[in-house]
C-alpha positions as CSV (number, residue, x, y, z in Angstrom):
1,M,-23.0,-21.8,30.8
2,M,-23.9,-21.4,27.2
3,L,-21.7,-19.1,25.2
4,I,-22.6,-17.2,22.0
5,L,-19.7,-16.2,19.7
6,C,-20.4,-12.5,18.9
7,P,-18.7,-11.6,15.6
8,Y,-17.6,-8.3,17.2
9,C,-16.9,-9.1,20.9
10,G,-15.9,-12.8,20.9
11,P,-17.5,-15.5,23.1
12,R,-20.0,-14.1,25.6
13,A,-22.5,-15.6,28.1
14,L,-26.1,-16.2,27.0
15,P,-27.5,-13.6,29.5
16,E,-25.9,-10.8,27.5
17,F,-28.2,-11.6,24.5
18,S,-31.9,-11.2,23.9
19,F,-33.9,-13.5,21.6
20,D,-36.2,-11.6,19.3
21,R,-37.9,-14.0,16.9
22,P,-37.4,-16.6,14.2
23,V,-36.3,-15.0,11.0
24,E,-39.4,-16.3,9.2
25,A,-41.6,-14.4,11.7
26,I,-40.3,-11.0,10.5
27,T,-43.1,-9.2,8.8
28,R,-43.4,-6.1,6.6
29,S,-44.8,-3.0,8.2
30,D,-47.5,-2.7,5.5
31,A,-48.7,-6.3,5.8
32,D,-52.4,-6.9,6.1
33,T,-54.0,-8.3,9.3
34,A,-54.5,-11.8,7.9
35,T,-50.8,-12.0,6.9
36,L,-49.7,-10.8,10.3
37,V,-51.9,-13.3,12.2
38,K,-50.6,-16.2,10.0
39,T,-47.0,-15.2,10.2
40,L,-46.9,-14.3,14.0
41,F,-49.4,-16.8,15.5
42,E,-50.1,-19.7,13.1
43,R,-46.7,-20.7,11.9
44,D,-45.1,-24.1,12.5
45,N,-42.8,-24.6,15.5
46,P,-40.7,-27.6,14.3
47,R,-37.8,-29.2,16.2
48,G,-34.4,-28.8,14.7
49,P,-32.5,-26.0,13.0
50,S,-34.1,-22.6,13.2
51,R,-32.8,-19.2,11.9
52,E,-33.3,-16.7,14.6
53,L,-32.9,-13.0,15.2
54,W,-30.9,-12.1,18.4
55,R,-29.5,-8.9,19.9
56,H,-26.3,-8.5,21.9
57,T,-28.2,-6.4,24.3
58,Y,-25.6,-6.1,27.1
59,G,-22.6,-5.9,24.8
60,C,-22.0,-4.2,21.5
61,R,-25.8,-4.0,20.9
62,S,-25.6,-5.5,17.4
63,W,-28.3,-7.6,15.8
64,L,-27.3,-11.1,14.8
65,T,-28.8,-14.1,12.9
66,L,-28.2,-17.4,14.6
67,T,-28.9,-20.9,13.3
68,R,-29.9,-22.8,16.5
69,D,-31.2,-26.3,17.0
70,T,-34.4,-25.9,19.0
71,A,-34.0,-29.4,20.5
72,T,-30.4,-29.2,21.6
73,H,-29.7,-25.4,21.6
74,E,-26.5,-26.1,19.6
75,I,-25.6,-23.0,17.5
76,S,-24.2,-23.9,14.1
77,D,-23.9,-20.4,12.5
78,I,-23.8,-16.8,13.7
79,R,-23.8,-13.8,11.4
80,P,-24.2,-10.0,11.7
81,L,-27.7,-9.1,10.5
82,G,-27.6,-8.4,6.8
83,G,-23.9,-9.2,6.4
84,E,-20.8,-11.3,7.0
85,A,-18.4,-11.1,9.9
């Protein structure tokens, strides 16, 4: 089973976490429609490292940024959202 190392709780099973979106798909609340469409639906989906927003839903409920390889699912970096562990 895949484990994710939560900076607050330690190693936890993948089902405790929820994927939200790639970091580059985060948009401003005041963005115009054309920008929203381009950012959310027309962006590239390359293989390889991707910075992603995840939540430890069934644990401490913190938001995390992970760097995950989309081809192998290997996680190379985990940080609390907006900070360091």
